[in-house]
Every structure is written in structure tokens, then in C-alpha cells.
N, C-alpha and C positions, 0 to 999 in steps of 0.2 A: 497593124500587128503590134502587140505590146512589146516594150523594150525588155531585153534580157539583162538581168543584173550580173555583176561580176561573180557573185557566189553561185548563181544558177549556172552560169557558163562553166565555172570551176568544177562543179559537181557533175555536170554532163561529161566534161572531159575526163574527170577522175574515174567515172564508171567505165568509160571507154578504155582507159589505161588498165583498170582492173581486169576487164575481159581480155585485153591484149596480153597482159601478164599471165592470165590463166591459159590462154591458147599457146603461148610460148613455152610454158613449163609443163602443163598437163598435155600439151600436144605431143611432145616426145614420149611422155608416159603412155599415151594411147598407142603411139606408133610402136613402142617396144612390146606392148601387149599383143598387137596384131602380128608382130614378127615371130611370136611363139609358134605360129602355124605356117606362116609364109616363108620363114627363114630358118628357124631352128629345126634340126633333124632328129634329135633324140632328147631324152629327159635331161641329160647333163647340159646340153646346149640351152634348153629352156631355162634351167636353173641359172645358167650364166647370164643370159640376157635379162631375166627378171631381177637378178642381183644388181644390175646397173641402176635400177630405180627403187630397189627395196627400201633404202633409207629416206626416199624423197616423195613417193607417190601421194601419201596422205597429206603432206604439207603443201604440195602443189594444188590440191583440191580446195585448200582454204581460200585461194584467190576467187574461186567461184562463189563460195559462201559469202565472202566479203563484198563481192560485186552485187549479189542479190540483196544483202543487207543495206548496202549503200543506196541501191535503187529504192528499197522500201522506205528508207528514212528521208531521202532527198526528193524523190519524185513518186509519192505514193499513188498517184493516179496512173502513172506508167506501170508501176508494179502491179496494181490491181488489174489493169487491162491485159498485161502479159501473162500473169499467173492464173487468171481465170480463162482468158481466151485461148491460151496455149496449154490448157490443163493436161490433155492427153499426150501432147508432145513432151512436156516437162515430166510427165509420169514415165514415159519411155526412157528419157534421159536418166531420171532417178533410178529406175529399174536397172539400167546398164551400170550405173555407178555402184549400186548396192551389190550386184552379183560379182562385179569386178573386185570390190573391196573384200568381200567374203572369200573369193578364190585365193587371194594372197594369204589369208589366214589358214585355209583348209588344205590347199593343194599338197603341201609337204607333210601333212599330218595323217594322210590316208594310209591305211595298212595294206591296201590292195592296189595293184596297178590300174584296175578298172576305176577305182575311186580317184586316183591321181589324174587319170585320163579325163574324167568328167570335169574336174575343176580346172584343168588346163584349157579345155574347150570353153568353160564358163568365162575364164579370163579373156580369151580371144574375142568372144562375142560381146563381153562387157567393155571391151576396148573399141569396138566398131560402132556400137549403138549410139553412145553419147556424141561423138563428133559428127556423125551423119545427121542426127536430129537437131543438133545445134546449128548446123549449116542450113537445114530446112527452116528452122525458126527464124534466124536472122535474115535470110534472103526473102522469105515470104513477108516478113515484117516491113522491109524497105520497099517491097513492090506494092504494098497496100493491102489492108485487110478490112473486112466489113465492120468498121467501127462507127457506132451511131453517135448522136449528139450528146448522150450521157456517158460516153466512154465505154459502152458495153460492146463486146465483140461476139457476134453470132456467126461463126465460120463453119463451112462444110469441108468435106474431104478435098474437094477441088480448089478450095482457097488455100489450104495448107500445102498441098502437093501439086505443083505446077512444073512445067519443064524447067523453069528457072530455079525453083526451090530444090528440086531433085538434083540438078546439076550442081547447085551450091552445096548440098549435102555431100555429094560424091567428091567434090573438089576439096572441101574441108577435111574429109576422111583421108583422101590421098595426100594432102599436104601434111597431115599429122603422121601418116605412115612414113613418108619420106623424112620428116623431121626425126622420127624415131630411129630410122636406119642411120641417119647421120650421127645421132647420139650414140648408137651402138658402135659406130666406127671409132669414136673418140674414147670409148669406155671399155673396150674389150680387146683381147688378144686372141690370135689363132685363126682358125678357119672361118668362124662366124663373122669376124670383122671383114675378111675378104669377100665373103658372100654378100654381106650388107652393101659393100661398095659396088659389086657387080649388079645387084638388084636395083640399087638406086640409079645407076646409069640407064637401065632399061625404063624405069618408071618416069624419069624426067621427060622422056619423049612423050609419054602419055599425058604428063602434066601440061605441057605446052598446048596440046590439042584441047585439053579441058579449059585452059585459060582463055583460049580464043572463043570457045563456046560460051564461057561465062561472060566475057566482055560483050559478045553479041546479044545474049539474053538480057544483060544489064541494060542495054540500050532500049530494048523493046518492052521490058517489064517495069522499068523505073523511070522517074523523071530526072535522074542524076545528071544526064547530059544537057538537060534544059535548065535546071536550077543551079547546078554547080559544075559547069562544063570544065573549067580550068583545073579545079582540084581533082575531079574525077579522072581526067586525062593524065594528070601528073601522077596520081596514085596508081593507075593502071600501068603506066610506064615503069614506075618504081617496082611494082610487083613482077613485071616481066624481067627487068634488069636483075633483081634479086634472084629470081629463078635461074637466069643465065649464069650468074656467079656461083650459085649452088651446084649447077651442073658442071661448071668448070672445075670446081673443087672436087667433085666426084671423079672426073676424068684425070685430074692432075694429082690425086692423092693428097689434097689439102683438106683434111678432115674438119678442122676448126672453122675454116671458111664456109664449108658446106653447112655445118651446124648453125652457125650464127646467121647466115643468109636465109636458111630455110625457116628459122624462127622469126626473123624479121619479115619474111613473106607473110606469115600468119598475122603478125602485127599490122602490116600494111593492109591486109584484107579487112581487119577490124576497123582501121582508120578510114578506109574507103566507105564502109557502111555507115559509120558515125558521121563522117563529113557529109555524106549524101542525105542523111536524116536531118541534119541541122537546118533550121532552128526547130525542127519537129522532134517529138519523141516517138510518135507512131503516125503512119500515113493511113488515112481512111480511103477505102476504095469506093465508098458511097457518095461522099461529098467532101471536097477540100476544106470546107468550113468545119468539118468534124475532126480534122487533124488534131492530134494531141500535141500541144506546143510546150517548149521548155519554159516559156514565160508564164504560162498559166497552169502548168502541171506540177509545180514544185511545192515543197513545204514552205513554211513561213521563213522570213529572213532571219529571225532569231534562231530557229532550228538549224538552218544552214550554217549560221555563224558558229553556233555551239559545236556542231559536228565537225566543222573545219578545224577548230582548235584541238578537239579530241583526236582526230585522225592524224593531224600533223605532229602531235605529241607521241603517238604510239607507233606510227608507221616506220620511223628510223630503227626502232628496236626489232620490229618484225623482219624488216629487210636485212638487218645485221645478223639476226639469228639464222635466217634461211641461207644467206651468203656463207656464213661460217660452216653450216652443215655441208654445203656443197664442197667447201674447201677441205674439210676433214675427210670426206669420202671421195676424193678426187682421183684415186689410183685406178688404173685399168684392172679389169677382172679377167682372170683366165678360167678356162673350163675346169681345171683341177681345183681351183681355190674359190669357187663360187659359193657364197653364203646362201643357204636355202631360205626363201621367203614364202 
């Protein structure tokens, strides 16, 4: 097996960090969108919960665009295999993101209640579709897909949708919903906050059942326990402990603890998948010799070096701007003073 250079390792980790940041930030975005039907009871409460993410939702999605761009520039073979082999899955994700973004712009501009009702439902479905299909994509990827010697993936429906990938999709969706409920708890006032706490308490019980199922299927559908036994066990324990802490925060009214730990749970899931993949980029179900590797699937050393300098120069400004925006809009939102988005 070819040696992995420092820059190749750095960019593999960086892509993982970008996806982790996306799920932490966009995860509660998705959860808030789901709560418009599962939690809010009238138009005013929907305006209230949507107001909590109104200034941030589009900025959070930039993390996904950056992750895709980094994958394209640093590991073009990985990018080609994923974006061609998962074309329909990614199309579904894109469709969900589009209708979700449009709903933010149109829902409060409708002159009729019927029109507002339509865009509220569009926001709801647009918040469920992306996390579910992202879960399907990543879990099916780590379990192995029909990747040939040329890096081409010719998959069928049963390759994409297995018990493991479906459970993975549901698990990611549920984690995002809980993350959104915890975000609503720290950002709202009134009845909606109390109902978010009550619903989170019930859903954490379901989450633990899902985590057990996910861990069992991870054993049967991947080689993580064979190739990376220690890191896999450690990260599974971390995921469970973080979920316990989030549950504790829900029952003891510790809002920030629940929010931070639910977000870290999503990050730990991404870390589990990326650690399990290493030193591979994609796993071939046809022959291990066809696995796409970090060492052989990257751009040239010059390209990686140039990208490193550019990214390290720009990244502090991006993080500073996004952190500042969260600080400016840090106040809790009441039902009466919600800004319509």
C-alpha cells in the first residue's frame, strides 16, 4: 500500500471536519424545519421557530459547498466516483435543499392561507429529505459499493438502500431533529420551548434504540471492527455517552448542555465513518483491490500545497464572520416578536 503524505492526510481530515461542521450547523437547521409540523401548532409559532434560524440557514449550507469543493480539488477521483455513482441520491438532496431555500423566501409573501400552508409543508419536507439521503449516502459508502478497477460505480437500488443505509438515514434524520429541538430550547421563549423539551425527552428513548440497531448493523455491513477495532469502539462509546449527556440535559433543563452534546454526537458519527474509511476514500464491494485510496486518489502535491495556503489564509475570516453573526443574533425569540422569514 502506498504511503500517505502529510498533505493528503490533512485534506482527508479537513474534508471530514467540513462535513462535521455542516452537520453540526445545518443539523439544527434541518431539525428546526422539521419542528414546524412536529412541534409548532399555529402560524405564529412556526414564524417563531423559523425566526431562530432565519439569519443563519444559508450561511450554514456554505459548509456543504466548501466540503464538495474541497473534495473536487483535493481528491478528484473520489469526487468523480461519488457525484456520478450517487447522482440520483445527490439529486434528491439538492431537490430538498432547493425547495427548502425557496420556502424561506415565499412562505411569508403568500396572500392566501392556502399558499402559506403549501410553503410551510415545503419547508418541512425540504428539511427531512437532505439528512435522510445524506445518511443513506454515507452509510452505504462505508459498507461498500460496486466500484470497478477504473473507479466507476454501477449501483442498483439494493446497493443504495440496505437495512444498514436505511437505518443510517433514519438515525441522521432523528439526530438532526433532536439537535433542532435543543436549539429551539436555547433560542425561544414561551410554550414552544417547553414543548420542545418534552418532545426531546420522548425521542431520546427512541434514539438509544436506533443507536443499538446502528451499531449492530455496522458490525455486519462494514469491516470497521476488523480494520479499526479500537477507534470504532471508542467512537461508539463516545456517541452513546454524548447521547446520555444530551438526555440528562433534557431532563434537568440544561439547554446548552443538550445542544452542545447533540451537535457533538453528529460530529462523532462523521468521525466514526471517516476513521472507518481510512486509509480508503471508497470501499469496493467487488474486490478490495478496487478500493479507492487516499494515497492514489488525490491531486498533485503542488495542488494540495497551494490549496493549503489559500484555505488557511481565508478560513479564519470565514469563521470569524460566522461566529460574529451568531453573536449578534444571540437573543431568544418570543412568539410576539418573531421576525417573519
